[in-house]
C-alpha positions in Angstrom: 62.9 67.5 130.2 61.4 70.2 127.9 57.9 68.8 126.1 58.2 70.9 123.3 61.0 68.9 121.2 61.6 71.3 119.1 62.4 74.0 121.4 65.0 71.2 122.7 66.6 70.6 119.5 67.1 74.7 119.6 68.7 74.6 123.2 70.7 72.6 122.7 72.2 74.1 119.5 72.9 76.9 120.9 74.8 75.3 123.7 77.1 73.5 121.6 78.1 77.2 119.7 78.2 79.0 122.8 81.1 76.1 123.6 83.1 76.9 120.7 85.1 80.0 121.1 86.3 81.9 117.8 89.7 81.8 118.9 90.3 78.0 119.5 91.8 76.9 116.6 94.1 80.2 116.9 98.0 79.6 116.2 99.8 80.5 118.8 103.7 81.2 118.9 106.2 79.2 121.4 106.4 80.6 124.3 102.4 82.6 123.9 100.3 81.9 126.5 96.9 80.3 125.6 93.8 82.8 124.8 96.4 85.9 124.7 94.9 88.3 122.2 97.9 89.0 119.8 98.1 91.9 117.8 96.8 91.2 113.9 98.6 93.1 111.4 96.6 93.1 107.7 98.9 93.8 105.1 97.6 95.0 101.6 99.6 94.9 98.8 99.9 97.9 95.7 98.1 94.9 93.5 95.1 94.2 96.3 96.1 91.3 97.8 96.3 90.2 101.0 98.4 88.7 104.1 98.2 88.8 107.8 100.7 88.7 110.8 100.0 87.5 114.1 102.5 89.1 116.2 104.0 87.6 119.5 104.5 90.4 122.2 105.9 87.9 124.9 108.4 86.9 123.2 110.2 89.7 121.0 108.3 92.9 122.9 110.5 95.4 122.0 110.6 94.3 118.1 107.1 93.9 118.0 106.3 97.4 120.0 108.8 98.7 117.3 106.8 97.2 114.3 103.5 98.8 115.9 104.8 101.6 115.9 106.1 101.9 112.7 103.2 100.4 110.6 100.5 103.1 112.5 102.7 105.8 112.0 102.4 104.5 108.3 106.1 104.0 107.4 105.7 100.8 105.5 103.4 102.4 103.3 104.5 103.0 100.0 107.6 100.6 100.5 108.7 97.9 98.8 109.5 94.4 99.1 113.5 95.0 97.7 114.9 91.4 98.3 113.3 88.6 97.7 114.7 84.8 97.6 112.9 81.3 96.7 113.4 78.6 98.8 114.4 81.4 102.0 112.4 84.9 102.2 111.0 88.0 101.4 112.7 91.2 103.1 111.1 94.7 102.9 111.0 97.8 105.0 113.8 100.2 103.9 112.3 103.1 103.1 114.5 103.5 100.4 114.1 100.3 98.5 118.0 99.6 98.6 118.5 97.7 101.4 120.4 100.5 103.5 117.6 102.8 104.7 115.9 102.3 108.1 114.1 104.6 110.3 116.2 106.9 112.6 117.6 104.4 115.0 118.5 101.1 116.2 117.3 98.7 118.2 118.1 95.5 120.5 117.8 91.9 119.0 116.0 90.0 120.7 117.9 86.7 120.4 119.1 83.8 121.9 122.8 84.8 121.4 122.6 88.2 122.2 121.1 87.2 125.9 117.9 87.6 125.4 115.3 84.0 125.5 113.7 83.8 122.2 112.4 80.8 121.1 110.4 81.0 118.0 111.9 79.0 115.7 112.6 80.5 111.9 110.0 78.1 110.7 107.9 79.2 106.9 105.5 82.3 107.3 107.7 83.4 110.3 108.7 86.7 110.9 111.3 88.4 111.9 113.7 91.7 111.9 116.4 91.9 109.1 120.3 94.0 110.5 123.5 94.1 109.8 126.2 91.2 109.6 129.7 91.3 109.8 131.5 88.1 109.2 134.4 88.9 111.5 132.5 90.2 114.4 129.0 89.0 114.3 128.4 90.3 118.1 129.1 93.5 116.6 125.8 93.5 114.6 123.4 91.7 117.1 122.0 95.7 117.7 121.6 96.9 114.3 117.6 95.9 113.7 115.8 98.9 112.7 112.7 98.7 110.1 113.4 96.5 107.6 112.0 93.0 108.5 111.8 89.6 106.4 109.2 86.9 106.0 110.5 83.0 106.3 108.8 81.4 103.1 110.7 78.2 104.0 112.5 77.0 107.4 116.1 77.8 107.6 116.9 76.7 110.9 120.4 78.4 110.6 118.7 81.8 111.3 117.9 80.3 115.0 119.3 82.2 118.0 120.6 85.0 115.7 117.7 87.4 114.2 114.8 88.5 115.7 111.9 86.3 115.1 108.8 87.9 116.9 105.7 86.9 114.5 103.9 85.0 112.0 101.9 84.8 109.2 98.6 83.2 109.9 96.5 83.4 106.6 97.4 84.5 103.1 101.1 82.7 102.8 99.5 82.7 99.3 100.5 85.8 98.7 103.4 85.5 99.7 104.5 83.0 97.5 103.5 85.4 95.5 105.9 87.8 95.7 109.0 85.5 96.2 108.4 84.1 92.5 108.6 87.6 91.4 111.3 87.3 88.1 114.2 89.4 89.4 116.3 91.6 87.8 119.9 89.7 88.0 119.6 90.1 91.6 117.4 89.4 94.2 115.7 92.5 93.6 111.8 91.8 91.8 112.1 93.1 88.5 108.1 94.1 88.9 108.4 96.4 92.0 106.3 94.4 94.9 105.1 97.6 96.8 103.3 98.0 100.3 99.9 99.9 100.1 99.0 100.0 103.7 99.3 98.1 106.9 96.4 98.2 109.6 96.7 96.8 113.3 94.2 95.5 115.4 95.2 95.7 119.1 92.2 95.1 120.5 92.2 97.3 122.9 95.8 97.0 124.1 98.5 99.5 124.1 102.2 99.1 122.8 104.4 101.4 124.1 107.0 103.1 121.6 110.2 100.7 121.7 113.2 101.5 123.2 115.9 103.0 121.1 119.2 103.4 120.5 121.0 106.9 118.6 121.8 105.5 114.9 120.7 105.2 111.6 
């Protein structure tokens, strides 16, 4: 035992600090391995407010690759959230701002009803890929995602297995709540544009490939 009590206390405090890793309490998606350093996206709105999304490459790898590629290219900069529904979600990622635009290609839908195992549920804060819909033949629209995405503001289990969830807001849900609470102009479009100023992606030194795409608009 050290004879100097002060030195003993300092060493004990250092040992306690060293035993607590900075990522010990980091949220993890279902199916992600403990200790993974997942990509982190910082979404900065035009008004300066931010929210932060952790992406889950083991849950939906091509959806993550696609989102990272678009965000890094600046595709989402200046794009609005064109559809906001209180008690449900906010949707953005359309360069036209109408709900009809995309990146000029499509990607495969990474969800269970499209023969892809994805156990991430559409709970509050979860990020998922939007796609086209067809009531008469839903399966024909399974591989129609592109750039549009949505963030849940409430649990919506009816979307599970039919949409590719691939991330979650880990900080800044108050910004998402502010967006969904905006007054609308008689439709689901906010009266005052809710515009993304920029997206920054931290990949922690991991290289993510370009997405596998399908020809389409």
